[in-house]
BALO-827050 format. One line per 10 residues: their letters; for each residue x, y, z of C-alpha. Coordinates in Angstrom, 2 decimals, always signed. Layout:
A> X Y Z; ...
***
This chain:
MKIANQHIIH> +0.00 +0.00 +0.00; +1.83 +3.09 -1.22; +0.34 +6.48 -0.38; +1.23 +9.77 -2.06; +3.84 +11.52 +0.07; +2.65 +15.06 -0.61; -0.71 +14.35 +1.01; +0.95 +12.91 +4.11; +3.49 +15.74 +4.41; +0.67 +18.30 +4.43
SILLLLAIAV> -1.33 +16.23 +6.92; +1.64 +15.97 +9.29; +2.08 +19.73 +9.30; -1.65 +20.27 +9.74; -1.65 +17.79 +12.63; +0.86 +19.95 +14.47; -1.22 +23.05 +13.85; -4.37 +21.36 +15.10; -2.63 +20.20 +18.28; -2.02 +23.77 +19.37
FSCKKDDPKP> -4.93 +25.49 +17.54; -2.93 +28.38 +16.15; -0.75 +28.54 +19.29; -1.95 +31.56 +21.21; +1.02 +33.81 +21.98; +0.19 +34.45 +25.63; +2.11 +31.27 +26.47; +5.18 +31.46 +24.20; +7.33 +29.14 +26.30; +6.63 +25.66 +27.66
INPGGGGGTP> +5.50 +25.72 +31.27; +6.36 +23.01 +33.74; +3.60 +22.91 +36.36; +3.27 +20.26 +39.03; +6.99 +19.59 +39.38; +7.54 +18.32 +35.82; +7.94 +15.03 +34.08; +9.83 +12.89 +36.54; +8.06 +13.88 +39.73; +4.26 +13.86 +39.49
KDSTTLGDGP> +2.57 +14.54 +42.81; +1.83 +11.66 +45.16; -1.39 +12.89 +46.77; -4.75 +12.53 +45.06; -7.63 +14.96 +44.82; -9.99 +12.20 +43.70; -12.82 +11.46 +46.11; -15.46 +8.78 +46.49; -18.50 +11.06 +46.47; -21.07 +11.65 +43.72
VDFSKFKDTY> -19.84 +13.02 +40.38; -20.33 +16.74 +39.77; -21.47 +16.64 +36.15; -21.51 +20.44 +35.95; -17.74 +20.12 +35.34; -18.26 +18.21 +32.08; -18.89 +20.93 +29.52; -17.98 +20.26 +25.90; -15.63 +23.25 +25.67; -13.02 +24.43 +28.15
GDLASPSMTS> -11.18 +27.48 +26.82; -10.88 +28.98 +30.31; -9.13 +25.83 +31.58; -6.92 +24.98 +28.61; -3.69 +26.83 +29.43; -0.58 +25.11 +30.84; -1.01 +27.03 +34.08; -4.34 +25.23 +34.68; -3.25 +21.60 +34.56; -4.82 +20.93 +37.97
KWAHYNVHDP> -8.19 +21.63 +36.28; -7.59 +19.72 +33.06; -9.15 +16.45 +34.23; -10.57 +14.84 +31.05; -9.70 +17.85 +28.87; -6.75 +18.16 +26.45; -6.66 +14.42 +25.80; -5.67 +12.84 +22.49; -4.57 +9.26 +21.70; -5.12 +7.84 +25.21
AYLVENDFTW> -3.54 +4.62 +26.49; -4.65 +3.03 +29.75; -3.23 +0.96 +32.59; -5.35 -0.49 +35.41; -3.41 -0.68 +38.68; -5.25 -1.40 +41.94; -7.65 +1.48 +42.70; -6.47 +3.67 +39.85; -6.80 +3.59 +36.10; -3.92 +5.53 +34.55
CYNTDVAFGH> -4.13 +7.39 +31.25; -1.13 +8.44 +29.13; -1.65 +10.66 +26.09; -0.21 +12.86 +23.36; +1.15 +16.29 +24.31; -1.69 +18.65 +23.39; -3.42 +21.75 +24.76; -6.26 +23.68 +23.15; -5.00 +27.08 +21.98; -1.59 +26.87 +23.66
DIRPGIQIRR> +1.94 +25.65 +23.21; +2.55 +22.89 +25.70; +5.77 +21.35 +26.95; +6.61 +17.81 +25.78; +6.73 +14.73 +27.98; +3.53 +12.58 +27.65; +0.72 +13.69 +29.92; -0.32 +11.38 +32.77; -3.75 +11.25 +34.40; -5.51 +8.83 +36.71
SKNLVEWEFV> -9.02 +8.02 +37.84; -10.86 +5.87 +40.34; -14.26 +5.81 +38.66; -13.36 +6.34 +34.95; -15.33 +9.60 +34.92; -13.36 +12.00 +37.12; -9.71 +12.29 +36.09; -6.76 +13.89 +37.84; -3.74 +15.34 +36.03; -0.60 +14.11 +37.81
GWAFPVLPSK> +2.30 +15.22 +35.59; +4.48 +14.15 +32.69; +6.45 +11.00 +32.03; +9.55 +12.91 +30.81; +11.03 +16.30 +31.73; +12.09 +16.95 +28.10; +12.06 +15.11 +24.77; +13.71 +11.68 +25.17; +17.27 +12.12 +23.95; +17.61 +8.82 +22.09
GANFIRQNGG> +14.60 +9.53 +19.92; +15.43 +13.21 +19.37; +19.04 +12.40 +18.50; +18.02 +9.78 +15.95; +15.86 +12.30 +14.12; +18.58 +14.97 +14.17; +21.25 +12.52 +13.02; +19.07 +11.75 +10.01; +18.66 +15.34 +8.90; +15.46 +16.31 +10.69
EPFNSLWAPY> +14.30 +18.26 +13.72; +11.81 +16.56 +16.07; +8.47 +18.04 +16.88; +8.43 +19.48 +20.40; +5.80 +16.97 +21.44; +5.45 +13.25 +22.04; +2.56 +11.39 +20.46; +0.46 +8.29 +20.97; +2.07 +6.38 +23.87; +1.42 +2.84 +25.01
IMKVGAEYRL> +1.80 +1.59 +28.60; +2.09 -1.96 +29.95; +3.37 -3.71 +33.05; +5.80 -6.62 +32.74; +6.63 -8.17 +36.10; +7.39 -5.23 +38.37; +8.42 -2.98 +35.47; +6.23 -0.36 +33.81; +7.06 -0.02 +30.14; +6.10 +3.19 +28.38
YYSLSSPTPR> +6.41 +3.29 +24.60; +6.47 +6.77 +23.07; +6.15 +8.14 +19.52; +8.35 +10.99 +18.33; +8.05 +12.36 +14.79; +9.20 +15.32 +12.72; +8.12 +17.54 +9.81; +10.41 +15.41 +7.60; +8.16 +12.82 +5.97; +8.16 +9.49 +7.85
LSVIGLATSN> +11.23 +10.39 +9.93; +9.93 +9.00 +13.23; +10.78 +6.69 +16.12; +9.08 +4.54 +18.72; +11.14 +4.44 +21.90; +10.89 +2.63 +25.23; +11.29 +3.98 +28.75; +10.73 +2.13 +32.02; +9.89 +2.87 +35.64; +9.07 +1.04 +38.84
TPKGPFIEKG> +5.90 +3.12 +39.33; +3.11 +4.12 +36.90; +3.79 +7.83 +37.47; +7.52 +7.63 +36.78; +10.17 +8.85 +36.54; +10.61 +6.95 +33.26; +14.15 +6.21 +32.08; +14.94 +5.66 +28.41; +16.01 +2.16 +27.45; +16.32 +2.41 +23.69
LVVTSLANGT> +14.64 +2.73 +20.32; +12.25 -0.06 +19.34; +11.63 +0.78 +15.69; +12.44 +3.70 +13.39; +11.37 +4.94 +9.98; +13.27 +7.14 +7.53; +12.49 +9.62 +4.78; +13.69 +7.36 +2.01; +12.31 +5.19 -0.76; +11.79 +2.04 +1.26
TQTNAIDPTV> +8.38 +0.49 +1.72; +7.45 +0.90 +5.39; +4.86 +2.51 +7.56; +5.46 +5.51 +9.84; +7.04 +4.50 +13.17; +4.39 +5.89 +15.54; +1.30 +4.62 +17.40; +2.46 +1.46 +19.25; +0.45 -1.20 +21.06; +1.57 -4.62 +22.34
AVGPDGSHWM> -0.02 -8.06 +22.55; +1.31 -10.83 +24.79; +0.86 -14.41 +23.63; +0.13 -17.44 +25.81; +3.75 -18.54 +25.28; +5.01 -15.22 +26.64; +5.87 -13.76 +23.22; +5.43 -10.00 +22.74; +4.14 -8.48 +19.49; +4.10 -4.75 +18.80
YYGSAWDGIY> +1.55 -3.34 +16.36; +2.24 +0.16 +15.07; +1.92 +2.52 +12.14; +0.23 +5.45 +10.48; -0.41 +6.08 +6.76; +2.24 +5.05 +4.21; +2.17 +1.23 +4.30; -0.55 +0.65 +6.91; -0.30 -1.21 +10.22; +2.75 -3.38 +10.98
KLQLDPATGL> +3.53 -6.08 +13.53; +6.99 -6.46 +15.07; +8.18 -9.16 +17.44; +9.74 -7.89 +20.66; +12.16 -9.42 +23.13; +9.98 -9.93 +26.22; +13.00 -9.52 +28.49; +13.93 -6.06 +27.22; +10.79 -4.74 +25.50; +12.91 -3.83 +22.46
AKLNNDKGVR> +12.83 -5.42 +19.01; +13.80 -9.08 +19.03; +15.95 -8.52 +15.93; +18.03 -5.38 +15.50; +16.69 -2.95 +12.90; +13.62 -5.11 +12.25; +10.66 -3.11 +10.93; +8.17 -5.98 +11.00; +5.56 -6.81 +8.37; +2.24 -5.30 +7.36
VAQRAFTGGT> -0.98 -6.74 +8.82; -3.64 -4.17 +7.81; -4.24 -1.59 +5.10; -6.95 +0.52 +3.43; -8.76 +0.29 +0.11; -8.22 +2.69 -2.79; -10.65 +4.60 -5.01; -9.41 +5.76 -8.39; -5.81 +5.27 -7.33; -6.19 +7.33 -4.13
VNGNIEGPEI> -6.23 +5.73 -0.71; -9.64 +5.92 +0.98; -8.15 +7.67 +4.01; -5.65 +7.30 +6.79; -5.11 +4.13 +8.82; -3.36 +4.39 +12.19; -3.68 +4.07 +15.95; -3.86 +0.28 +16.40; -4.91 -1.13 +19.77; -4.88 -4.83 +20.60
IYNPEFQKYY> -6.50 -6.75 +23.46; -7.28 -10.36 +24.30; -10.74 -11.47 +25.41; -10.52 -14.87 +27.14; -14.28 -15.45 +26.89; -14.00 -15.78 +23.13; -10.31 -16.74 +23.07; -9.66 -14.04 +20.49; -7.22 -11.18 +20.00; -8.97 -8.00 +18.83
LFIAYDWLQT> -7.22 -5.40 +16.68; -8.91 -1.99 +16.83; -7.78 +0.53 +14.19; -8.40 +4.23 +13.54; -9.56 +5.20 +10.05; -9.59 +8.61 +8.34; -8.64 +12.16 +9.29; -8.38 +12.73 +13.03; -10.29 +16.03 +13.20; -13.31 +15.01 +11.14
KYNVRVGRSD> -14.18 +11.49 +9.94; -12.02 +9.58 +12.47; -13.69 +6.22 +13.20; -12.94 +2.80 +14.70; -12.77 -0.51 +12.84; -12.02 -3.90 +14.38; -10.84 -7.35 +13.37; -9.86 -10.42 +15.34; -7.53 -13.41 +15.35; -6.95 -16.67 +17.19
NPNGPFYDIL> -3.29 -15.72 +17.58; -1.43 -12.69 +18.99; +0.55 -12.37 +15.75; -2.46 -12.64 +13.41; -3.64 -12.82 +10.74; -6.65 -10.66 +11.62; -10.02 -10.95 +9.92; -12.97 -8.58 +9.87; -16.59 -9.55 +10.43; -16.99 -10.38 +6.72
GNNMNEEKDD> -14.07 -12.80 +6.86; -11.69 -10.50 +4.98; -8.04 -10.54 +5.93; -7.31 -7.01 +7.19; -4.14 -7.05 +5.10; -6.20 -7.05 +1.91; -6.75 -3.83 -0.02; -10.23 -3.38 +1.46; -11.92 -1.23 +4.08; -12.83 -3.50 +6.96
QPMILAPYRF> -16.09 -3.94 +8.86; -17.57 -3.38 +11.33; -17.24 +0.33 +12.03; -18.13 +0.37 +15.73; -17.62 +4.07 +16.52; -17.81 +7.12 +14.24; -18.92 +10.79 +14.27; -22.49 +10.96 +15.59; -25.17 +13.49 +16.50; -28.08 +13.02 +18.86
QGHGGWQGVS> -30.78 +15.67 +19.06; -30.11 +18.76 +21.14; -26.36 +18.62 +20.53; -24.01 +19.67 +17.73; -22.43 +16.24 +17.61; -19.09 +14.62 +18.32; -16.44 +14.05 +15.67; -12.85 +12.80 +15.64; -13.93 +9.93 +17.89; -11.12 +7.43 +17.39
HPGVFEKNGT> -7.56 +6.37 +18.21; -8.97 +4.08 +20.89; -7.43 +2.78 +24.07; -9.17 -0.41 +25.20; -8.88 -1.95 +28.64; -10.57 -4.29 +31.10; -11.38 -3.42 +34.70; -13.17 -5.70 +37.16; -14.46 -7.92 +34.37; -15.84 -5.08 +32.23
YYIGHQGRPA> -14.25 -3.75 +29.05; -14.01 -0.06 +28.22; -12.91 +2.03 +25.25; -11.41 +5.47 +25.68; -10.91 +7.98 +22.87; -10.85 +11.68 +22.13; -14.03 +13.47 +21.16; -14.11 +16.79 +19.32; -17.33 +18.83 +19.71; -18.78 +20.14 +16.45
VNSFYMVMHT> -19.12 +23.61 +17.95; -15.31 +23.82 +17.83; -13.44 +20.74 +16.68; -10.11 +21.90 +18.08; -11.24 +20.97 +21.60; -10.16 +17.47 +22.67; -12.22 +15.74 +25.38; -11.64 +12.25 +26.74; -14.63 +9.93 +26.30; -14.74 +6.62 +28.16
RQLFWTEDGW> -17.44 +4.14 +27.10; -18.39 +0.66 +28.10; -17.77 -2.14 +25.63; -20.24 -5.00 +25.26; -19.88 -8.13 +23.15; -22.20 -9.84 +20.72; -22.98 -13.46 +21.46; -20.54 -14.48 +18.73; -17.78 -12.24 +20.05; -17.73 -8.84 +18.33
PLVSSQRFAT> -17.32 -5.64 +20.39; -20.12 -3.08 +20.69; -19.54 +0.49 +21.88; -22.04 +2.13 +24.24; -24.01 +4.97 +22.70; -23.17 +7.16 +25.71; -20.12 +7.86 +27.84; -19.75 +5.90 +31.05; -21.12 +7.81 +34.06; -20.58 +5.38 +36.98
EDETPVEESE> -24.06 +3.93 +36.47; -25.00 +0.59 +38.00; -25.75 -2.25 +35.59; -29.19 -3.37 +36.77; -31.63 -5.40 +34.64; -34.01 -3.51 +32.36; -37.60 -4.75 +32.26; -39.48 -5.09 +28.98; -42.08 -2.55 +30.07; -39.35 +0.08 +30.44
LVGNWEQITF> -38.51 -0.14 +26.75; -41.93 +1.05 +25.62; -41.83 +4.69 +24.55; -40.01 +7.21 +22.38; -36.40 +6.75 +21.33; -33.66 +8.34 +19.29; -31.96 +5.81 +17.04; -28.72 +6.19 +15.08; -27.98 +3.79 +12.25; -24.38 +4.52 +11.34
TYQVVPGYAD> -23.63 +5.59 +7.80; -20.31 +6.03 +6.04; -19.26 +7.71 +2.82; -15.81 +7.10 +1.38; -13.89 +10.36 +0.85; -10.46 +9.38 -0.47; -7.52 +11.38 +0.86; -6.53 +13.12 +4.06; -7.06 +16.50 +5.72; -7.56 +18.50 +2.53
EQTFPGFSDS> -10.23 +16.13 +1.26; -11.91 +14.97 +4.48; -13.08 +18.37 +5.67; -16.47 +17.25 +7.01; -17.17 +14.65 +9.70; -20.12 +13.01 +7.97; -22.25 +12.74 +11.10; -24.64 +9.86 +11.56; -27.79 +11.58 +12.85; -30.45 +10.21 +15.15
ENITLEQGGT> -34.04 +9.60 +14.06; -37.18 +9.29 +16.16; -38.74 +5.89 +16.63; -41.29 +4.55 +19.09; -41.30 +1.07 +20.61; -45.03 +0.51 +20.96; -46.77 -1.59 +23.56; -47.47 -4.90 +21.87; -44.23 -5.15 +19.93; -44.48 -2.79 +16.94
VSGAMTGTWT> -42.09 -0.01 +15.92; -43.31 +3.29 +14.50; -41.71 +6.55 +13.45; -38.79 +7.13 +11.08; -38.38 +3.36 +10.84; -41.13 +0.80 +11.30; -41.19 -2.86 +12.17; -41.52 -5.14 +15.20; -39.53 -5.74 +18.35; -38.98 -8.46 +20.93
YHSPWLTISY> -36.95 -8.51 +24.13; -35.05 -11.22 +25.95; -32.98 -9.38 +28.54; -30.49 -7.90 +27.87; -31.04 -8.29 +24.09; -33.56 -6.24 +22.13; -34.26 -7.48 +18.60; -35.80 -5.10 +16.06; -37.03 -6.42 +12.71; -37.38 -3.43 +10.40
ANGTNAKLRV> -39.87 -3.16 +7.57; -36.97 -2.65 +5.13; -35.90 -6.25 +5.73; -32.97 -5.70 +8.08; -32.77 -6.96 +11.65; -30.73 -5.64 +14.56; -29.75 -7.35 +17.80; -29.14 -4.69 +20.42; -27.59 -4.81 +23.89; -29.73 -2.85 +26.38
ERGRDWENEV> -28.19 -0.97 +29.33; -28.85 +1.88 +31.71; -26.86 +5.07 +31.29; -26.70 +8.82 +31.36; -28.14 +11.01 +28.59; -25.13 +13.30 +28.21; -26.65 +15.49 +25.49; -29.66 +16.46 +27.61; -28.02 +16.14 +31.05; -30.48 +13.47 +32.17
ASTILFTGLN> -29.03 +11.37 +34.97; -30.55 +8.05 +33.94; -32.19 +6.63 +30.86; -32.09 +3.43 +28.82; -29.65 +2.85 +25.95; -28.92 +0.24 +23.36; -26.03 -0.64 +21.06; -25.64 -3.40 +18.52; -25.19 -4.47 +14.93; -27.76 -5.16 +12.28
DQHVAVWGKK> -27.51 -8.12 +9.93; -25.58 -5.92 +7.49; -22.92 -5.50 +10.23; -23.81 -1.81 +10.65; -23.71 -0.31 +14.15; -27.06 +0.82 +15.59; -27.36 +3.01 +18.68; -30.36 +4.08 +20.71; -31.28 +6.35 +23.59; -34.70 +6.56 +25.21
K> -36.22 +10.03 +25.49
***
C-alpha cells in the first residue's frame, strides 16, 4: 500500500497546527507545572462522592492553558492509552493543549471511577534524547511533542512506549522507557523501531500497542499512513525489538478509489478477550479532526492474521467492517467528531474504550470519552451509545422499553484522501422511533420488536434486523441522569445506537 507523500506531508504539518490550535502567543514558552515530568505529585484529589457533572462541559477554553493543569481532568486528551493498577486507572496521552503551546513529555492522568480524572504530571522532563538524537542525526528536527504512547506492566516494570516524529516525511521513532511506578520517573532504554524519509516500503514508526501471547511472546503493532499497520516481534526480556533494525511486516491496510487511498489508517490497539479466546485489533480510520472512526478485526493468535466480520483478511486492499464508533449526532447537541484512536482496557471484568471526542461547535477541543464495551454473542465488540457515568448495571424490564427513542444507524461515505479532502465529519444523525406496547415499531423506521434481557431485537420493515444490547446510562446530550440505551449491529454488520427520550 503506497500512499502519495505530498498528502501525508501536508497532513503531518496540519496535525501539528491542530494540536495547538494556532498557538496563542500568551504562552510562548513551555510551562512546567506540578513539578515536571519525573516527579508527578503523590497525593490525590480524587474522592469517592457523587460526580459533579456540571464540570463536564464540551468546551473548556478557560481551563486549557498550561497554568491550569490541575483543572484539566478529562480535557486536552488525544490518543489515550490506559493501565489499570489497583484502585487507579492511569491514562497516558499525546502532548496537546487547546490554543496553547505545551511542553513535551507525555501527559499522565488517573481516575478511580473512569469519569473524574486527575492530572498528575508528565512521564519525561524533556524530549527523550535517544529519539530526538536519531531524528537529528538523520537530517530532521523533532516536533516538540510526544505522540500516541502505550503503557504496559511486565513483572514489576512499567514499560512506556512513546512516539516521536518530525516535519520530515516518515522520519519517526518509537522508543521505550521504564519505571518502577506508573507515574515515573521513566528512564529511556532504547529505540524499538524507526522509519526514515527514504524510498523504502514501510509505515510511519508511531502509534504502538503490544499483545502478549500465551507462550510469553510480545508483538508490537504500530503505524500510520504510508504502508498501513505493521507487527513487530519484541524481546519480552527487554521490550525492544527481538531482531536489531527489524521493521516488521504489514498486517492491515486501506482500500483505494481511483488510485487514491480511501483515508488514513493508524492508531492500532490490541487486546485479548478470554471469553472468546480471540485477539482484537482496533484501528483508527480517516482524518483525526473530522471522519475519524474505529474498525475492528480479530484473530486466534497474537501475531495474526486478523479478519474482519466479513471474513476478509485485514491485510487485503479493502476497508474492513464493522465500524463500531464514528462521528455521531443526537438531538439537542451539535455532535461529536474525531472519535477514534482508541485505548481499550478491562477493569473488574468489564471492558471499556477510551478515545478523544471533538465537539462540532469547535473541533479543536479534545475531550476524553470513556465508554463501556459490550460483546455480541458471537464475540464482536459493541460500543455504548453514551459515555460511562458510573451507572450501575441493573436489569431492564421489557415494560421500560416502551416509549419514544432516538436511534442512530451509522452511515459512512468514502472520501479518499486526508485532511484536505476529508473536511467534514459526515455525522450519523439520530431519528425518532417509538417502541409501541405490543411489539411494533413506528416513526422514522417501522417494524416489530422483541426482548429477551439484555437483548432487544428489532425487525425493520426494510428487511434488516438488529440485535441490540440494552443498558442503563446517562443522557449526556440532555443532562439526564438516567435513561435506557442500546447498542448493537444489524444483519448488514452496521452499528445501531439508541437512547430513550
